[in-house]
Residue frames as qw, qx, qy, qz and C-alpha x, y, z in Angstrom:
[[0.464, 0.101, 0.500, 0.724, -5.28, -8.44, 68.09],
 [0.177, 0.609, 0.157, -0.757, -6.20, -5.04, 66.70],
 [0.647, 0.638, 0.416, 0.017, -7.96, -4.51, 63.41],
 [0.522, 0.058, 0.283, 0.803, -5.76, -3.20, 60.57],
 [0.070, 0.533, 0.112, -0.836, -6.17, 0.50, 59.85],
 [0.394, 0.516, 0.683, 0.336, -8.60, 1.34, 57.07],
 [0.040, -0.196, 0.097, 0.975, -9.43, 4.46, 55.10],
 [0.326, 0.641, 0.665, -0.198, -12.66, 5.99, 53.87],
 [0.135, 0.254, 0.396, 0.872, -13.75, 8.07, 50.90],
 [0.007, 0.643, 0.602, -0.472, -16.13, 10.78, 52.18],
 [0.099, 0.254, 0.391, 0.879, -18.03, 13.14, 49.90],
 [0.058, 0.581, 0.606, -0.540, -20.56, 15.66, 51.11],
 [0.074, 0.249, 0.499, 0.827, -22.95, 17.49, 48.77],
 [0.274, 0.383, 0.431, -0.770, -25.87, 19.85, 49.06],
 [0.092, 0.329, 0.796, 0.500, -28.88, 19.13, 46.87],
 [0.249, 0.043, 0.090, -0.963, -31.59, 21.75, 46.29],
 [0.625, -0.162, -0.589, -0.486, -34.23, 19.03, 46.62],
 [0.677, -0.478, 0.286, -0.481, -36.06, 17.48, 49.60],
 [0.296, -0.386, 0.871, -0.071, -34.72, 14.25, 51.18],
 [0.756, 0.272, 0.520, -0.289, -37.65, 12.31, 49.68],
 [0.671, 0.706, -0.153, -0.166, -36.40, 12.96, 46.14],
 [0.109, 0.668, -0.734, 0.060, -32.79, 12.11, 47.01],
 [0.559, -0.168, 0.767, -0.267, -34.01, 8.92, 48.76],
 [0.821, 0.449, 0.232, -0.265, -35.94, 7.86, 45.66],
 [0.536, 0.735, -0.412, -0.051, -32.82, 8.23, 43.50],
 [0.102, -0.548, 0.803, -0.209, -30.82, 6.19, 46.02],
 [0.453, -0.066, 0.829, -0.322, -33.35, 3.36, 46.34],
 [0.764, 0.460, 0.247, -0.380, -35.39, 2.89, 43.13],
 [0.762, -0.025, 0.539, 0.358, -33.82, 0.39, 40.73],
 [0.542, 0.679, 0.344, 0.355, -34.48, 2.33, 37.53],
 [0.032, -0.988, 0.095, -0.121, -33.10, 5.53, 39.07],
 [0.649, -0.575, 0.438, 0.238, -30.02, 3.78, 40.55],
 [0.762, 0.251, 0.451, 0.390, -29.27, 2.48, 37.06],
 [0.340, 0.893, 0.154, 0.252, -29.24, 6.06, 35.73],
 [0.076, -0.928, 0.308, -0.194, -26.54, 7.30, 38.09],
 [0.504, -0.563, 0.654, -0.037, -24.70, 4.19, 39.33],
 [0.061, 0.250, -0.917, -0.306, -25.16, 0.79, 37.66],
 [0.690, -0.150, -0.534, -0.465, -27.70, -1.83, 36.63],
 [0.097, -0.259, 0.770, -0.575, -28.97, -3.54, 39.77],
 [0.528, -0.391, -0.701, -0.279, -31.53, -5.68, 41.56],
 [0.107, 0.148, -0.533, 0.826, -31.62, -3.46, 44.65],
 [0.458, -0.658, -0.511, -0.309, -34.39, -3.40, 47.27],
 [0.020, -0.583, 0.404, -0.705, -34.20, -1.13, 50.33],
 [0.858, -0.418, -0.127, -0.271, -34.68, -4.03, 52.75],
 [0.269, -0.692, 0.653, -0.153, -32.13, -4.85, 55.46],
 [0.658, -0.172, 0.733, 0.001, -30.46, -8.17, 54.62],
 [0.765, 0.603, 0.174, -0.145, -31.37, -8.01, 50.91],
 [0.538, -0.330, 0.537, 0.560, -28.48, -9.24, 48.77],
 [0.556, 0.791, 0.182, -0.178, -28.14, -7.55, 45.41],
 [0.688, -0.009, 0.351, 0.635, -25.74, -7.07, 42.54],
 [0.190, 0.845, -0.100, -0.489, -24.51, -3.94, 40.81],
 [0.778, 0.195, 0.487, 0.344, -23.58, -4.70, 37.22],
 [0.115, 0.831, -0.246, -0.486, -21.30, -2.77, 34.90],
 [0.770, 0.567, -0.280, -0.086, -19.48, -3.56, 31.68],
 [0.900, -0.302, 0.141, 0.281, -16.79, -6.20, 32.30],
 [0.247, 0.881, -0.403, 0.009, -13.18, -5.12, 31.85],
 [0.686, 0.304, -0.622, 0.224, -9.95, -7.14, 31.95],
 [0.329, 0.075, -0.758, 0.559, -9.57, -8.81, 35.37],
 [0.264, 0.165, 0.535, -0.785, -13.12, -7.81, 36.47],
 [0.112, 0.347, 0.897, 0.249, -16.45, -9.41, 35.52],
 [0.144, -0.346, -0.247, -0.893, -18.38, -6.16, 36.08],
 [0.612, -0.549, -0.504, -0.265, -20.37, -7.49, 39.06],
 [0.018, 0.373, -0.571, 0.731, -20.29, -6.06, 42.60],
 [0.514, -0.410, -0.753, -0.011, -21.96, -8.24, 45.26],
 [0.102, -0.369, 0.283, -0.879, -23.75, -6.19, 47.94],
 [0.379, -0.477, -0.788, 0.087, -26.02, -6.60, 50.98],
 [0.209, -0.722, -0.100, -0.652, -28.21, -3.95, 52.58],
 [0.419, -0.044, -0.672, 0.608, -27.11, -3.20, 56.15],
 [0.007, 0.488, 0.498, -0.717, -29.45, -0.29, 56.97],
 [0.028, 0.378, 0.555, 0.740, -32.38, 1.41, 55.24],
 [0.058, -0.589, -0.560, 0.579, -34.11, 4.14, 57.20],
 [0.350, 0.685, 0.509, 0.385, -36.24, 6.04, 54.66],
 [0.130, 0.910, 0.089, 0.383, -35.04, 9.57, 53.88],
 [0.475, -0.843, 0.250, -0.043, -32.31, 9.26, 56.53],
 [0.288, -0.599, 0.735, 0.134, -29.75, 6.45, 56.13],
 [0.938, 0.306, -0.068, -0.148, -28.87, 3.80, 53.57],
 [0.215, -0.673, 0.705, 0.063, -25.92, 1.47, 54.03],
 [0.972, 0.185, 0.041, -0.138, -24.73, -1.58, 52.12],
 [0.668, -0.384, 0.504, 0.390, -21.70, -3.77, 51.67],
 [0.516, 0.774, -0.246, -0.273, -19.71, -3.23, 48.49],
 [0.374, 0.529, -0.762, -0.007, -17.94, -6.34, 47.28],
 [0.700, -0.081, -0.709, 0.000, -17.56, -9.85, 48.59],
 [0.634, -0.722, -0.023, -0.278, -18.65, -10.16, 52.20],
 [0.853, -0.419, 0.072, 0.303, -15.68, -10.28, 54.54],
 [0.597, -0.066, 0.248, 0.760, -13.31, -8.66, 52.04],
 [0.189, 0.689, 0.427, 0.553, -15.52, -5.85, 50.85],
 [0.125, 0.046, -0.245, 0.960, -16.15, -2.33, 51.99],
 [0.011, 0.647, 0.723, -0.244, -19.27, -0.45, 53.14],
 [0.060, 0.338, 0.267, 0.900, -21.10, 2.45, 51.50],
 [0.134, -0.595, -0.672, 0.420, -23.26, 4.65, 53.74],
 [0.033, 0.490, 0.293, 0.820, -25.48, 7.52, 52.64],
 [0.184, -0.509, -0.608, 0.581, -26.75, 9.92, 55.30],
 [0.044, 0.591, 0.423, 0.686, -29.44, 12.42, 54.35],
 [0.211, -0.451, -0.488, 0.717, -30.05, 15.53, 56.48],
 [0.177, 0.831, 0.474, 0.233, -32.79, 18.04, 55.64],
 [0.343, -0.192, -0.065, 0.917, -31.58, 21.62, 55.23],
 [0.234, 0.638, 0.257, -0.687, -33.34, 24.93, 54.60],
 [0.309, 0.548, -0.445, -0.638, -32.35, 24.66, 50.92],
 [0.793, 0.225, -0.448, -0.346, -33.00, 20.93, 50.46],
 [0.968, -0.250, -0.007, 0.019, -30.78, 18.01, 51.51],
 [0.053, -0.751, 0.658, -0.008, -27.23, 17.56, 52.78],
 [0.984, 0.101, -0.131, -0.074, -25.95, 14.19, 51.52],
 [0.230, -0.699, 0.677, -0.011, -22.94, 12.54, 53.14],
 [0.948, 0.218, -0.214, -0.086, -21.57, 9.49, 51.34],
 [0.302, -0.681, 0.666, -0.049, -18.91, 7.43, 53.09],
 [0.911, 0.242, -0.328, -0.062, -17.28, 4.44, 51.43],
 [0.381, -0.730, 0.522, -0.223, -15.34, 2.86, 54.30],
 [0.906, -0.214, 0.362, -0.044, -13.07, -0.10, 54.99],
 [0.712, 0.640, -0.265, 0.112, -10.26, 0.25, 52.49],
 [0.829, -0.450, 0.135, 0.302, -7.20, -1.62, 53.79],
 [0.205, -0.748, 0.421, 0.471, -3.62, -0.56, 53.08],
 [0.381, -0.114, 0.807, 0.437, -3.32, -3.22, 50.38],
 [0.353, 0.648, 0.669, 0.085, -6.36, -1.78, 48.56],
 [0.159, -0.510, 0.087, 0.841, -4.77, 1.47, 47.35],
 [0.011, 0.066, 0.679, 0.731, -5.92, 0.93, 43.77],
 [0.168, -0.590, -0.778, -0.136, -9.52, 0.35, 44.94],
 [0.233, -0.679, -0.354, 0.600, -9.36, 3.40, 47.24],
 [0.092, -0.341, 0.306, 0.884, -8.18, 5.66, 44.41],
 [0.066, -0.258, -0.792, -0.549, -10.81, 4.20, 42.09],
 [0.191, -0.673, -0.698, 0.153, -13.54, 4.88, 44.65],
 [0.170, -0.574, -0.122, 0.792, -12.39, 8.49, 45.12],
 [0.039, 0.154, -0.526, -0.835, -12.67, 9.07, 41.38],
 [0.142, -0.320, -0.875, -0.334, -15.79, 6.96, 40.84],
 [0.142, -0.640, -0.674, 0.341, -17.93, 8.46, 43.58],
 [0.018, -0.459, 0.041, 0.887, -17.28, 12.01, 42.36],
 [0.179, 0.036, -0.674, -0.716, -18.67, 10.96, 38.99],
 [0.212, -0.404, -0.888, -0.059, -21.54, 8.91, 40.41],
 [0.121, -0.613, -0.529, 0.574, -22.71, 11.68, 42.76],
 [0.065, 0.318, -0.257, -0.910, -22.54, 14.21, 39.93],
 [0.259, -0.149, -0.789, -0.537, -24.88, 11.96, 37.92],
 [0.199, -0.472, -0.806, 0.296, -27.08, 11.48, 41.00],
 [0.011, 0.442, 0.198, -0.875, -27.62, 15.24, 41.15],
 [0.256, 0.134, -0.517, -0.806, -28.97, 15.19, 37.58],
 [0.302, -0.282, -0.895, -0.169, -31.28, 12.26, 38.32],
 [0.143, -0.505, -0.637, 0.565, -32.69, 13.96, 41.44],
 [0.086, 0.358, -0.058, -0.928, -33.19, 17.23, 39.54],
 [0.287, 0.021, -0.678, -0.676, -35.24, 15.37, 36.91],
 [0.128, -0.326, -0.922, 0.164, -37.70, 13.86, 39.36],
 [0.270, -0.587, -0.383, -0.660, -41.27, 15.15, 39.61]]
């Protein structure tokens, strides 16, 4: 039996900052809260954590996640949503002459998850815009 086809949201951005600064913003709890959501994140493979936002009708505001990969200043990947039915977010950092190329891929959206896919496309544009401001503010 073949796996059902899935779609991904992919956003690539250039940051005029070294990968170390971008990595900090992706992995330090207080910084993640500034651009994404409240959290109990740790960059340790297997660590289960929650992202927390304001509840809205039909959603309690909690996203269950688990770290799949954490290679400092290179790759960060975690599940997004209930294991087995969720999707995966992967950040890939590549040093450039001007700073860092960031590739964010949110993968695994099934055909019946059109609303979630559209929400992710919109949401990640906003989140990554905020991330840029957080990185720019780091010493």
